[in-house]
C-alpha positions, 0 to 999 in steps of 0.5 A: 234238645232246645225245649229240654234245655230251655225248661231245665236249665242246665248248668253245664253240658257232658258229654264224652269224647264229642260224642253228639257234636255235629261236625258243622259245630253247629251245637257248640255255636249254640251251646256258645251263644246261650252261654250254657258250659259244654264239657268233653271228658276225653278218654280218647287220644284228643288229635283223633278225634278232634284233628285240628278242627277248632269249631267246636272249641269258645270261650264255653267249652271245656276239654276235661282229659284223663290223660294229663300230658294232653294239657297242650295239644288241647291248649294248643286247638285254643280250649282255655279251659282244660281239667284234669279228670281221670277214669273213674267207677261205677259201684253200683256195677263194681262193688264185691268183697274180695273174693274167696272161690275162684275158678282160675288162676290169672286172666287178662281181659281185654281185645286184642286189637288184632280186627282193628289192627287188621282194618288199619292195614287195609287202609294203608293199601295205597300208602305202603310206605305209612305201614313201613314207617310205623313197622320200622319205626316199632321194630327200633324202640321208636314206639313210646308213650313220651314219643306217641304223645308228641306227635306220629309225625316225631316218629314217621318223619314230618316229610311221610306224615306232612305228604299224607292227606288228613285221613290218611294221618289219621289213620297212620295214628288209628295204625300205631296206636293199635299195632303197638298195643297190639303187640303189647298185650299179645306179648304179656299172653304169650309170655305168660302162657306157661303159667295159664293165663285165659284170655278174655276179650274178643275171638282173635284171641283163638290165634293165641291160646287153647282156653279162649272162651267167650268175651265179657258183657261190661254190665254183668259178667265183668265184676265176677269174671275178676272176684273170680279171678286169683290175679288180673292183668292189667296193661296199659294201652299207648296212648296213656302217657301217665293216666291208667286205665278202666279195669285200675278201679273196676277191678278192685271196687269188685273185689278184685286182684290185680297186678297193672304195669307201672304209670306214673299216676297211681303214685298220684291216686293209690298207695301203692305199697299198699293198693296196688301191685305193680310191673315194669317188664314181664319178668318181674311180672312172671316172678310176681304172679308166682308169687301172688299166687301162694300168698292169698291173704296179701291178695286179699290184703290189696283188694281191700285195700285199693277198694276203700280208696277207690269207694271213699275217691274214684267213682262217677260221683267223685268225678262230676263233684270235681268237675262242679268244682272246678266249673262253678267260679269260672261259669257260675255253676251253682250246687246242687 
């Protein structure tokens, strides 16, 4: 690594979710001494990744976050450079005209989270009061994108949260995230079972529907699956208060039609009237599924418009260009 840095002389180092950074912060100290900006693109909850560890943070540390709602948290950790960087697509993997031959009417591609939820529950055998508190919060509707963004302690209570060890606090957040996201996804699929929905992601979907086939490979199978499905569905995970997930970019770029839950960032990234079909409730989703199944020409128009937007503004190349534009005046990064 040191030899490569000396020979290549990079303008900056980029990682995702601090992958590759050692627990003791040795690399962070080295990059700081060498005056090399190091950027982590957070695409998952920073709290669960950093967990109050500040040894990674210096004047050369940059936090790029896909969810702007986490900006105050990152600044509170000590990051002086926080850059909003939404997700994007790889047009070498996802690039196709709207589909014309379809293998299915309706599908949701995503993990059921049932295995992760089961593992999270097992980790709470010694602290069943956490499971009780999370379950009660979910039942009472207190687990929302807004409340989750504020922190788990605000939902289960600071007295209980503060009594937990650091590991137990992190497990409590994982439990809440997996539980809420799994509940959302299972509710969506069960609601649309009468309309013949397929779900692809993990074998636990067999517990919910009879027509589960197999998982899909992201690099080989997903793009043609999106394109050969009349209507693809999207449901955003709990940790995204405003942000949109990968399906919003990948699906239309691949030539697939998508109906997605109505996230705030959609309105900044797309012309929602012409490029995205959204829903705010499951009954509304059912109505829109029924409508668009009967109107293929409207589906194709949305796909063409959204695909044009994604390829023009929302690829990884575009994100790196905006990142370079952010870094250059702060660190003197040269044009490449």
